[in-house]
Legacy VTK file of the C-alpha trace (Angstrom):
# vtk DataFile Version 3.0
C-alpha trace
ASCII
DATASET POLYDATA
POINTS 380 float
0.028 0.058 -0.108
1.590 3.353 -0.973
1.781 6.086 1.649
2.809 9.915 1.405
5.988 10.378 -0.225
6.109 13.804 0.340
9.554 13.731 1.845
11.030 12.566 -1.835
9.994 16.612 -2.731
10.987 19.883 -1.967
7.329 21.793 -1.030
7.585 23.937 1.324
5.487 23.886 4.631
2.822 25.899 4.496
1.663 25.238 1.056
-0.771 22.777 -0.010
-0.760 22.063 -3.973
-2.992 20.026 -5.320
-2.150 21.125 -8.928
-0.544 18.224 -10.369
-2.646 18.415 -13.629
-0.741 22.069 -14.198
2.939 21.049 -13.440
3.999 18.564 -11.172
6.646 19.454 -8.612
10.108 17.893 -9.257
11.496 14.707 -7.350
14.710 16.013 -5.304
16.619 13.126 -6.610
15.394 14.371 -10.437
16.615 18.102 -9.196
20.069 16.550 -8.120
20.350 14.501 -11.531
19.716 17.610 -13.626
22.401 19.824 -11.843
24.804 17.213 -12.023
24.330 17.085 -15.960
23.738 20.090 -16.171
27.263 20.740 -15.027
28.869 18.171 -17.377
28.417 20.813 -20.379
31.233 22.526 -18.904
33.731 19.628 -19.782
32.725 18.678 -22.995
35.219 16.399 -23.474
33.630 14.123 -20.940
30.898 13.840 -23.166
31.340 11.030 -25.434
29.830 9.922 -29.085
28.328 7.105 -27.328
26.385 9.509 -24.837
24.563 10.824 -27.363
22.682 7.523 -27.853
22.768 5.774 -24.317
20.315 7.591 -22.519
17.849 7.926 -25.526
17.560 4.100 -25.599
16.916 3.583 -21.839
14.442 6.569 -21.995
12.541 4.701 -24.599
12.813 1.670 -22.831
11.440 2.821 -19.347
8.264 4.592 -21.193
7.828 1.497 -22.965
7.978 -0.106 -19.752
5.285 2.125 -18.038
2.917 1.560 -20.849
3.496 -2.198 -21.453
4.644 -1.236 -25.154
6.043 -4.654 -26.711
8.598 -2.969 -28.390
10.543 0.236 -27.478
11.286 1.274 -30.704
7.889 2.248 -31.269
8.792 5.345 -28.821
9.823 8.721 -29.846
11.539 11.453 -28.055
9.730 14.898 -28.593
9.818 18.122 -27.218
6.073 19.101 -26.796
2.411 17.323 -27.659
1.926 19.815 -30.268
5.135 18.426 -31.892
3.855 14.783 -31.659
0.368 15.448 -32.843
1.936 17.441 -35.565
4.054 13.991 -36.834
0.581 12.138 -36.991
-1.450 14.831 -38.495
1.877 14.873 -41.623
1.283 10.990 -41.883
-2.645 11.165 -42.612
-4.436 11.498 -45.582
-8.265 12.137 -45.297
-11.009 12.364 -48.178
-13.412 15.427 -48.727
-15.974 14.999 -46.008
-14.286 12.751 -43.623
-14.860 13.439 -39.972
-12.122 14.055 -37.081
-13.914 13.793 -33.658
-12.857 15.546 -30.853
-14.470 16.256 -27.061
-15.913 19.818 -26.225
-13.036 22.274 -24.650
-10.224 20.033 -26.037
-6.699 21.492 -24.641
-5.806 24.249 -27.541
-3.063 22.088 -29.127
-5.121 19.096 -30.010
-7.902 21.238 -31.830
-5.636 23.378 -33.497
-3.645 20.482 -35.240
-6.630 18.624 -36.090
-8.645 21.505 -37.298
-5.947 22.644 -39.816
-5.534 18.720 -40.930
-9.426 18.798 -41.745
-9.263 22.238 -43.450
-6.419 20.812 -45.658
-8.484 17.967 -46.902
-11.883 19.351 -46.811
-13.135 17.374 -43.709
-14.980 18.136 -40.919
-14.162 18.329 -37.401
-16.995 16.599 -34.929
-17.143 18.139 -31.255
-18.732 15.770 -28.960
-20.525 17.927 -26.142
-21.194 16.760 -22.757
-24.572 16.957 -21.465
-25.773 20.043 -19.949
-27.508 17.982 -17.040
-24.834 16.649 -14.605
-27.025 13.182 -14.082
-25.209 10.427 -15.231
-22.831 13.128 -17.041
-19.668 10.568 -17.646
-21.754 7.559 -18.743
-23.899 9.630 -21.196
-20.841 11.820 -22.570
-18.732 7.927 -23.233
-22.290 6.958 -25.168
-22.531 10.166 -27.333
-18.758 9.675 -28.318
-19.408 6.171 -29.250
-22.268 7.023 -31.377
-20.212 9.721 -32.949
-18.176 7.371 -34.575
-19.323 6.301 -37.961
-18.216 5.130 -41.257
-17.423 8.563 -42.227
-15.141 8.676 -39.049
-11.244 8.609 -40.095
-9.953 9.872 -36.636
-10.546 10.069 -32.980
-8.022 12.290 -30.938
-8.691 12.465 -27.446
-7.448 12.273 -24.026
-7.654 9.399 -21.519
-9.098 11.780 -18.903
-10.389 15.336 -19.693
-7.899 18.111 -18.813
-10.408 20.294 -17.461
-12.281 18.267 -14.713
-10.697 14.495 -14.921
-13.656 12.730 -16.877
-12.731 9.507 -17.914
-13.390 7.972 -21.116
-14.012 4.360 -22.212
-10.697 4.153 -24.482
-11.695 0.294 -24.719
-14.795 0.682 -26.178
-13.739 3.750 -28.045
-11.074 1.398 -29.846
-13.394 -1.361 -30.421
-15.731 1.550 -32.643
-12.902 2.815 -34.297
-11.487 -0.290 -35.344
-14.709 -1.404 -36.949
-15.006 1.593 -38.828
-11.567 1.741 -39.733
-10.517 5.073 -37.902
-7.506 5.876 -36.192
-7.393 6.387 -31.784
-5.056 9.155 -31.410
-4.480 9.215 -27.289
-3.196 12.270 -25.966
-2.134 10.916 -22.535
-0.498 14.118 -20.847
-3.054 14.561 -18.157
-3.195 10.455 -17.265
0.020 8.100 -18.118
2.157 8.243 -14.826
-1.000 8.272 -12.833
-3.594 6.331 -14.747
-2.799 2.801 -15.739
-2.637 2.528 -19.403
-1.315 -0.200 -21.516
-0.862 -0.594 -25.145
-1.372 -4.258 -25.194
-4.601 -3.917 -23.891
-6.056 -0.334 -25.900
-3.864 -0.639 -28.746
-3.935 3.208 -29.647
-2.230 4.519 -33.138
-0.586 6.860 -31.364
-0.086 7.914 -27.509
1.528 11.332 -27.066
2.626 12.739 -23.605
4.387 15.730 -22.463
6.570 15.100 -19.558
6.273 17.664 -17.187
3.110 16.779 -15.470
2.107 13.250 -14.312
5.448 11.701 -15.542
7.137 14.436 -13.179
9.762 15.212 -15.648
11.554 18.733 -16.656
9.451 21.218 -19.166
10.326 20.744 -22.969
10.514 17.184 -23.104
8.073 14.258 -23.703
7.316 10.838 -25.250
5.212 9.144 -27.774
4.584 6.018 -28.977
3.215 5.435 -32.651
2.145 1.952 -33.412
3.344 -0.043 -36.659
1.221 2.075 -38.747
3.104 4.725 -38.592
6.501 2.649 -39.617
6.824 3.974 -43.182
5.839 7.492 -42.382
7.419 10.805 -42.850
8.879 12.667 -40.047
8.778 16.813 -39.300
12.522 16.700 -39.986
15.313 15.194 -41.195
17.977 15.264 -38.202
20.774 13.065 -38.630
20.167 10.976 -35.150
17.305 9.275 -37.109
18.933 8.041 -39.978
20.182 4.252 -39.814
24.004 4.071 -38.831
24.007 7.318 -37.397
25.897 5.598 -34.151
28.908 5.630 -36.421
30.442 9.158 -36.102
33.298 8.245 -38.329
30.814 7.577 -41.236
28.402 10.466 -40.937
29.271 11.796 -44.368
28.414 8.249 -45.910
24.879 9.523 -46.185
21.608 7.264 -45.660
17.781 7.437 -47.213
16.770 4.847 -44.738
15.556 5.670 -41.289
16.109 4.024 -37.704
13.304 1.200 -37.537
9.921 1.779 -36.317
9.583 5.250 -34.380
13.130 6.093 -34.573
12.280 8.497 -37.443
10.266 10.572 -35.143
12.163 11.895 -32.277
13.424 15.445 -32.497
16.599 16.781 -33.338
18.907 16.821 -29.989
16.938 14.495 -28.492
19.906 13.367 -26.581
19.521 16.220 -24.513
22.136 15.528 -21.713
20.345 17.725 -19.245
16.766 16.617 -19.671
16.690 13.315 -20.278
18.301 11.809 -17.474
16.118 13.352 -15.313
12.934 11.720 -17.265
14.203 8.935 -17.197
14.828 9.188 -13.210
11.148 10.503 -12.833
9.956 7.751 -14.796
11.887 5.005 -12.697
9.971 6.156 -9.653
6.572 5.917 -11.324
7.604 2.348 -12.221
8.020 1.514 -8.991
5.098 3.190 -7.239
2.616 1.906 -10.347
-0.222 4.157 -11.562
-2.220 1.554 -10.268
-1.267 2.378 -6.465
-1.334 6.129 -7.177
-4.757 5.820 -8.115
-5.943 4.001 -4.849
-3.694 6.698 -3.059
-5.223 9.764 -4.340
-8.618 8.212 -3.547
-7.818 7.430 -0.115
-6.383 10.918 0.722
-9.729 12.436 -1.179
-12.625 10.772 -0.318
-13.888 12.118 2.674
-13.475 15.425 0.897
-15.381 14.539 -2.202
-18.016 13.369 0.187
-18.110 16.458 1.788
-18.425 18.352 -1.166
-21.239 16.499 -2.666
-23.177 16.942 0.593
-23.005 20.867 0.244
-24.313 20.524 -3.167
-21.311 20.577 -5.566
-20.914 18.153 -8.476
-18.074 16.069 -8.649
-18.093 13.352 -11.330
-19.310 9.620 -10.153
-16.090 7.628 -9.208
-16.233 4.829 -12.503
-15.970 8.133 -14.805
-13.324 10.026 -13.556
-10.048 10.211 -12.476
-9.083 10.005 -8.907
-5.768 12.032 -9.645
-7.756 14.910 -11.441
-11.317 16.228 -10.972
-13.385 18.873 -11.114
-15.701 20.562 -8.595
-18.762 22.277 -10.084
-20.158 24.636 -7.464
-23.882 24.761 -6.804
-25.455 28.298 -8.069
-25.766 29.988 -4.693
-22.136 29.631 -4.138
-19.632 32.177 -5.555
-16.422 30.923 -6.853
-14.899 34.402 -6.390
-15.013 34.056 -2.952
-13.790 30.654 -2.639
-10.923 31.242 -4.890
-10.277 34.120 -2.528
-10.184 31.747 0.603
-7.740 29.333 -1.245
-5.304 32.066 -2.207
-5.556 33.222 1.295
-4.745 29.916 2.890
-1.509 29.233 0.292
-3.952 26.564 -1.546
-2.807 25.878 -5.350
-5.336 24.450 -7.709
-6.612 25.257 -11.215
-9.675 27.108 -12.723
-10.864 25.578 -15.918
-14.051 26.400 -17.258
-16.776 26.604 -14.906
-14.853 23.792 -12.493
-12.329 24.377 -9.931
-9.713 21.472 -11.053
-8.559 19.715 -8.084
-5.272 17.280 -9.274
-3.455 15.500 -6.237
-0.514 13.064 -6.587
1.715 11.134 -4.000
3.187 14.280 -2.296
-0.639 15.112 -0.768
-1.855 13.873 2.516
-5.413 14.025 3.893
-4.602 17.217 5.901
-4.450 18.836 2.334
-7.892 18.099 1.616
-9.076 19.182 5.251
-7.533 22.592 4.453
-9.114 22.518 0.969
-12.547 21.860 2.290
-12.420 24.045 4.993
-12.617 27.245 2.173
-16.086 26.040 1.467
LINES 1 381
380 0 1 2 3 4 5 6 7 8 9 10 11 12 13 14 15 16 17 18 19 20 21 22 23 24 25 26 27 28 29 30 31 32 33 34 35 36 37 38 39 40 41 42 43 44 45 46 47 48 49 50 51 52 53 54 55 56 57 58 59 60 61 62 63 64 65 66 67 68 69 70 71 72 73 74 75 76 77 78 79 80 81 82 83 84 85 86 87 88 89 90 91 92 93 94 95 96 97 98 99 100 101 102 103 104 105 106 107 108 109 110 111 112 113 114 115 116 117 118 119 120 121 122 123 124 125 126 127 128 129 130 131 132 133 134 135 136 137 138 139 140 141 142 143 144 145 146 147 148 149 150 151 152 153 154 155 156 157 158 159 160 161 162 163 164 165 166 167 168 169 170 171 172 173 174 175 176 177 178 179 180 181 182 183 184 185 186 187 188 189 190 191 192 193 194 195 196 197 198 199 200 201 202 203 204 205 206 207 208 209 210 211 212 213 214 215 216 217 218 219 220 221 222 223 224 225 226 227 228 229 230 231 232 233 234 235 236 237 238 239 240 241 242 243 244 245 246 247 248 249 250 251 252 253 254 255 256 257 258 259 260 261 262 263 264 265 266 267 268 269 270 271 272 273 274 275 276 277 278 279 280 281 282 283 284 285 286 287 288 289 290 291 292 293 294 295 296 297 298 299 300 301 302 303 304 305 306 307 308 309 310 311 312 313 314 315 316 317 318 319 320 321 322 323 324 325 326 327 328 329 330 331 332 333 334 335 336 337 338 339 340 341 342 343 344 345 346 347 348 349 350 351 352 353 354 355 356 357 358 359 360 361 362 363 364 365 366 367 368 369 370 371 372 373 374 375 376 377 378 379
């Protein structure tokens, strides 16, 4: 049973940080690795040609382990989610009249990418809205997504949990429906991977794209992506030297090759060896593998369930447990309660959350304790 891991972080006393969906705090060990590797650049002679490849390989293997991907070669190193989705869009061809399905109030980077793709081909973006009534909201929203997938659907792009309020989507059922109509399923795992169980073997997405600075607890400006074998022969966004075959041999770099590294090896961003950020993300990911996302979900539920019950008793809406992440949920206030007053109280008590749409977004992790939720609920 996982217990509080606050001692592994540098969060200050007097701060209640329930905002991991905004940006995770950094493990002390990850910080130390970052500092040590930052100093290496002062001694460039200590960085060998092999160093350009060794840590990249470790990162790919660790991410493959975390998501239970059979082959680490399906992993690419990316600088951002927008880079990862642009890679997919660069390798998708649509027909006029095809449909791309998104959910309402999706994160902007996803909307912009797929809107442009649709515009380029004369296709359409179909937005699936949640019910306006909170009753059975998660179930009805999931049913609406399944009903929206038809023979016109070419691509479904969505997250495992909604970034604004944690509504959980039934990816297994959605995958079955997309496969039945021949549509791609592209998952943004930024708000779930690392805290919510996910296995490629079970869900079989065509692509899974993750920013590294939220639930993967890594540094900003580095992420990872899984691209299925559907994209093995695709076109990368750039032709950087490391993604070409035999790039490991520095003595033969001017023997130019048209062939790429196998599988997703062609899709990693240039300078993906990043000698500071890559070791940091490896360290964070190894800790997550040790903790296990299943245990993180159980821990987050154990420290928040009493507060959730209390909020529901005073009329707040929080999605049913079966249709939300335990690590991320939205609190929708009843009409008689003023958001601005509660927001002010939270600020006065140094309680950090986010505000997305009409929801107060609460996102705990293993550095939180039940006492954090006691302080949070006192502001209502």
